C-alpha positions in Angstrom: 127.5 124.4 79.1 131.0 123.8 80.5 133.5 126.5 81.3 136.2 125.7 78.8 139.0 128.1 79.9 138.3 128.8 83.6 136.6 126.3 85.9 136.4 123.1 84.0 139.8 123.1 82.3 141.8 124.4 85.1 140.3 122.1 87.7 142.3 119.2 86.4 145.9 120.6 86.4 147.3 119.3 89.6 148.1 119.8 93.2 149.8 123.1 92.2 147.3 124.2 89.6 144.1 122.3 90.0 141.5 125.0 90.5 139.6 127.8 88.7 140.8 131.3 88.6 140.3 133.9 91.3 141.9 137.1 92.6 145.6 137.3 92.5 147.7 138.4 95.5 151.2 139.6 94.7 153.8 139.8 97.4 157.1 141.3 98.0 159.7 140.0 100.5 161.3 141.9 103.3 163.6 140.9 106.2 161.7 141.1 109.5 164.5 140.3 111.9 167.4 137.9 112.3 166.3 134.4 111.5 163.0 135.4 109.8 161.8 136.4 106.4 158.3 137.9 105.9 156.2 138.2 102.8 153.0 140.2 102.5 150.1 140.2 100.1 147.2 142.6 99.4 144.3 142.9 97.0 141.6 145.3 96.1 138.0 145.0 95.0 138.0 146.9 91.7 138.9 144.8 88.6 141.5 146.1 86.1 142.4 145.0 82.6 145.1 142.4 82.0 147.2 145.0 80.1 146.9 147.5 83.0 147.8 144.7 85.5 150.9 143.7 83.5 152.1 147.3 83.2 151.6 148.1 86.9 153.4 144.9 87.9 156.3 145.3 85.6 156.7 149.0 86.5 156.8 148.2 90.2 159.1 145.3 89.8 161.5 147.2 87.7 161.6 150.0 90.3 162.9 147.4 92.8 165.9 146.5 90.7 169.1 147.9 92.1 172.7 147.0 93.1 171.7 146.1 96.7 172.5 142.6 98.0 169.0 142.3 99.4 165.6 143.9 99.0 164.8 146.8 101.3 162.4 146.7 104.2 159.5 148.5 102.6 156.4 146.6 101.8 155.7 145.7 98.2 152.1 145.4 97.1 150.3 145.1 93.8 146.8 146.3 94.7 144.9 144.6 91.9 142.3 142.0 91.2 141.7 139.7 88.2 140.8 136.1 87.4 144.1 134.4 88.4 144.2 131.2 90.3 147.0 131.8 92.8 148.9 133.8 95.3 152.3 135.1 94.0 155.6 136.2 95.4 158.2 138.3 93.6 161.7 137.0 93.5 164.8 138.5 91.9 166.6 136.2 89.5 170.2 136.8 88.4 172.8 139.1 89.7 170.9 142.0 88.1 168.0 141.2 90.5 165.3 141.3 87.9 162.0 140.6 89.6 159.5 138.0 88.5 156.1 137.0 90.0 155.9 133.3 90.9 153.0 131.2 92.0 153.7 130.2 95.6 152.9 126.5 96.0 153.0 124.4 99.1 151.8 121.5 97.0 155.1 121.0 95.1 158.8 121.4 95.7 160.4 122.7 92.6 161.3 126.2 91.5 160.8 126.8 87.8 160.3 129.6 85.3 159.6 129.6 81.6 160.5 131.9 78.8 157.5 130.7 76.7 154.4 132.8 76.5 152.5 129.6 75.8 153.2 128.5 79.3 153.3 131.7 81.4 152.0 135.3 80.9 155.2 137.0 82.0 158.1 135.1 80.5 161.5 134.8 82.1 164.1 136.9 80.2 166.4 134.0 79.3 168.6 136.0 76.8 169.5 138.9 79.1 170.2 136.8 82.2 174.0 136.4 81.9 174.5 135.0 85.5 172.7 131.7 85.0 174.7 128.5 84.7 173.0 126.0 82.4 173.2 122.3 82.9 172.2 119.4 80.6 170.2 117.7 83.4 166.6 117.4 82.2 163.7 118.7 84.3 160.3 117.0 84.4 157.3 117.4 86.7 153.8 115.9 86.6 150.8 117.5 88.1 147.3 115.9 88.5 146.7 117.3 85.1 149.5 118.2 82.8 153.3 118.2 82.9 156.3 120.5 82.4 159.7 119.8 80.8 162.9 121.8 80.7 166.5 121.8 82.0 168.1 122.6 85.3 170.2 125.7 85.9 171.9 127.5 88.8 171.7 131.2 89.6 171.8 133.9 92.2 168.4 134.8 93.7 167.1 137.7 95.8 164.4 136.6 98.2 164.7 138.9 101.2 168.4 138.4 101.0 170.9 137.4 98.3 171.0 133.6 97.9 173.7 132.1 95.7 173.8 128.7 93.9 170.0 128.3 93.8 168.8 125.3 91.6 165.9 126.2 89.4 164.5 124.8 86.1 163.9 126.7 82.9 160.8 125.1 81.3 160.3 125.1 77.6 157.5 122.7 77.1 154.1 122.2 78.8 151.8 119.2 78.0 148.0 119.4 78.6 148.6 122.2 81.1 146.7 125.5 81.2 148.7 128.7 80.9 149.8 130.2 84.3 148.3 133.7 84.3 150.1 136.7 85.6 153.1 134.7 86.6 156.6 133.6 85.3 156.5 130.2 86.9 156.2 128.3 90.2 158.0 128.5 93.5 157.4 125.2 95.3 157.9 125.2 99.1 157.3 121.5 99.9 159.8 118.8 100.5 162.6 118.5 97.9 163.0 115.0 96.7 165.5 115.4 93.8 168.7 115.4 95.9 169.1 119.2 95.6 168.1 121.8 98.1 165.1 123.9 97.1 164.7 127.5 98.1 163.2 127.1 101.6 165.9 124.5 102.4 168.6 126.9 101.3 167.2 129.6 103.5 167.8 127.3 106.5 171.1 125.8 105.1 172.6 129.3 104.6 171.5 130.5 108.0 169.0 133.0 106.9 166.4 131.2 109.0 167.0 128.9 111.9 164.8 126.0 110.7 163.1 125.0 107.6 159.7 126.1 108.8 157.3 128.8 107.8 153.8 130.2 108.7 151.0 130.9 106.3 148.1 133.3 106.7 146.0 133.9 103.5 143.7 136.8 103.1 140.0 135.9 103.3 137.9 137.3 100.5 136.7 140.2 102.6 140.1 141.1 104.0 143.2 142.7 102.5 146.3 141.1 104.0 148.0 137.8 103.8 151.4 136.7 105.0 154.0 134.1 104.5 156.6 134.2 107.3 159.7 132.0 107.0 161.3 131.1 110.3 158.7 132.5 112.6 155.2 132.5 114.0 152.9 135.6 114.2 150.5 135.0 117.2 148.4 138.0 116.1 147.3 136.0 113.0 145.3 133.4 114.8 142.8 132.9 117.6 142.5 130.0 120.1 145.1 127.2 120.3 147.8 126.6 117.7 147.6 122.8 117.6 150.4 120.6 116.2 149.5 117.4 114.4 151.8 114.9 112.7 152.3 115.4 109.0 150.5 112.8 107.0 151.8 110.8 104.0 150.0 109.0 101.2 150.1 105.2 101.5 152.6 103.5 99.3 154.3 106.8 98.4 157.9 107.7 98.9 157.2 111.4 98.6 156.6 113.6 101.6 153.9 116.2 101.2 152.6 119.0 103.4 149.5 117.2 104.3 147.4 116.6 107.4 145.0 113.8 108.2 141.3 115.0 108.0 139.2 112.6 110.1 135.8 114.2 110.1 133.5 117.2 109.3 130.8 118.7 111.5 127.9 120.2 109.7 124.8 121.6 111.6 125.9 119.8 114.7 126.3 116.4 113.1 129.6 114.7 112.7 130.5 112.9 109.5 133.5 110.5 109.7 135.7 110.3 106.6 136.8 106.9 105.2 135.5 105.2 108.3 137.8 105.9 111.2 140.9 106.1 109.0 140.4 109.7 107.7 142.1 110.9 104.5 145.4 112.5 103.7 144.7 116.1 102.6 147.5 118.3 101.2 147.2 121.9 102.5 147.9 123.4 99.1 148.2 127.1 98.3 148.5 126.3 94.6 144.9 125.1 94.4 142.0 127.6 94.5 139.2 125.1 95.3 139.1 122.2 97.7 138.4 118.7 96.7 136.9 115.9 98.9 135.4 112.4 98.5 132.1 112.4 96.8 130.1 111.2 99.8 131.5 114.1 101.9 131.0 116.5 99.1 127.3 115.4 98.8 126.7 116.1 102.5 128.3 119.6 102.1 126.3 120.3 98.9 123.1 119.3 100.6 123.8 121.4 103.7 124.7 124.5 101.6 121.8 124.1 99.2 124.1 123.2 96.3 121.8 120.4 95.2 118.7 122.5 94.9 117.2 123.5 91.6 119.2 125.8 89.2 122.5 125.6 91.2 124.5 124.2 88.4 125.5 127.3 86.4 127.9 126.9 83.5 128.7 123.4 84.8 129.9 124.8 88.2 128.2 123.8 91.5 126.7 127.0 93.0 124.8 128.2 96.1 123.1 131.2 97.4 125.5 133.0 99.7 122.8 135.3 101.1 121.1 132.2 102.6 124.2 130.1 103.5 127.0 132.6 104.1 126.9 132.3 107.9 126.6 128.5 107.9 129.8 126.8 109.2 131.5 123.5 108.6 134.1 122.4 111.1 137.1 120.4 109.7 138.6 118.0 112.3 142.3 117.0 111.9 142.7 114.3 114.5 141.6 116.9 117.1 142.7 120.2 115.6 139.5 122.0 114.6 139.1 124.7 111.9 135.7 126.4 111.2 135.0 127.6 107.6 132.0 129.8 106.8 129.9 129.6 103.7 130.9 133.1 102.8 134.6 132.0 102.6 133.5 129.1 100.3 131.8 131.5 97.9 133.6 132.5 94.7 132.0 135.4 92.9 130.6 134.1 89.7 131.1 137.4 87.9 134.8 137.2 88.5 135.0 134.0 86.5 132.5 134.5 83.7 131.7 138.2 83.5 128.0 137.2 84.1 126.3 138.5 87.2 124.4 135.8 88.9 123.2 137.9 91.9 123.5 136.0 95.2 124.4 132.8 93.3 128.1 132.0 93.9 130.4 129.2 92.9 130.7 126.7 95.8 134.3 126.4 96.8 134.4 122.6 97.5 134.1 120.1 94.7 134.1 116.3 94.5 137.5 114.7 94.1 136.3 113.1 90.9 137.6 116.3 89.2 141.1 115.6 90.5 141.3 111.9 89.7 140.5 111.0 93.3 143.1 113.3 94.9 141.8 115.1 98.0 143.1 118.6 98.3 142.4 121.5 100.7 143.1 124.6 98.7 142.6 128.3 99.2 138.9 128.1 100.0 139.9 126.2 103.1 143.3 127.8 103.8 141.8 131.3 104.2 140.1 130.2 107.4 143.3 128.7 108.9 146.6 129.9 110.2 149.2 127.1 109.4 152.8 126.5 110.4 154.5 124.1 108.1 157.5 122.6 110.0 159.4 120.6 107.4 162.3 119.8 109.6 160.1 118.6 112.4 157.6 116.8 110.2 154.6 118.5 111.8 151.8 120.9 110.8 150.3 123.3 113.3 146.8 124.7 112.7 144.7 127.4 114.3 141.7 129.5 113.5 142.6 132.5 111.4 142.2 135.9 113.1 140.0 138.0 110.8 141.0 141.2 112.6 144.7 140.8 113.7 146.2 143.7 115.6 149.9 144.5 115.8 152.3 141.7 114.8 153.3 139.4 117.7 156.2 137.5 116.2 158.4 134.8 117.7 161.4 133.2 115.9 161.3 129.4 115.4 164.3 127.8 116.9 163.2 124.2 117.6 159.6 123.6 118.7 156.9 125.8 117.3 156.4 128.7 119.7 153.1 128.7 121.5 151.9 125.5 119.9 150.5 122.6 121.8 150.4 118.9 120.7 147.0 117.5 119.7 147.5 115.0 122.5 147.3 117.8 125.0 143.8 118.8 124.1 
């Protein structure tokens, strides 16, 4: 039996939405210091109903609306859990600063919202937003599975500070695309390619941060906090070296992506090269819950984690026994920058997806790229084990092992080079 609405259907949507549902993390922005903007996320272990989730979210977001030109310094958290595929950030749209939760997506560059409940769970209030300036310029975006259409507009946004003249799209049509749960749209933070500045670029252009660069720390499944820090690096969030590698691009593509070259995996002390000695370009994509790798590499991982043993395909999903394989590690090698991922971080609780308790049997968090039309993607099941600095101006990505028990923040502002990072050539 295939999962029609969760795993199987959602697995095809795209670099932004190509994975099955898991716990949501909702974030609120705050200004940390000059030149930086910090966003925090939390979650809890007790499920709540969708109606309760919506009510809690909307009540908290409405409480944030005021006449201030920026959000205050207090932390905004929605301490909830349900079967949503993504991490979200709240952003104020319009001069009335009405808050909306948006999927934060390093795998795309556009900022769009929708007023259609066929596309999103929490629709953009198109009618009451009087500060928007509509254009006749059409908007279209393709994902690995599905597409969106609408029109471009301009508006004032509140994202830590007031930001004027922000380009965003209002989507009215989705084709072959699953509904985005508990969200009003998508905030893409990758390279803009349409000739306009997207939101991260505007933060730098308007002097709110010194450079178009930001750091990502996602909560692991057993933790509570995640962080997106624009314009800075938090050294408390990682252990070992922060290693800078060149950003990688797909062959014969004019588009820049937030990708790194993955050259090998190490499993049980044995190294497996990927694509000979060429490696593969792998987007480091917050908009994707699972990770997708070439079939030969997936097969090695599946064998090592017991995924190919009897009765591990449940509802069409590859599964494994986390009680046996939770401590097993796989090391990802990005031309010398190494990130270790435990089996426990690759385990997605089956009950969260289907309501059926499978005991120690969990969904395996890496699938073959046959589910994504050959696209290789490192999504949240990988990203939770890494601390990543995306330097869009410098065309680099810096990686370190995530610190599971960070202490007090140790933040440095990014001015030019990434503070504390070393080049992979220095290893």
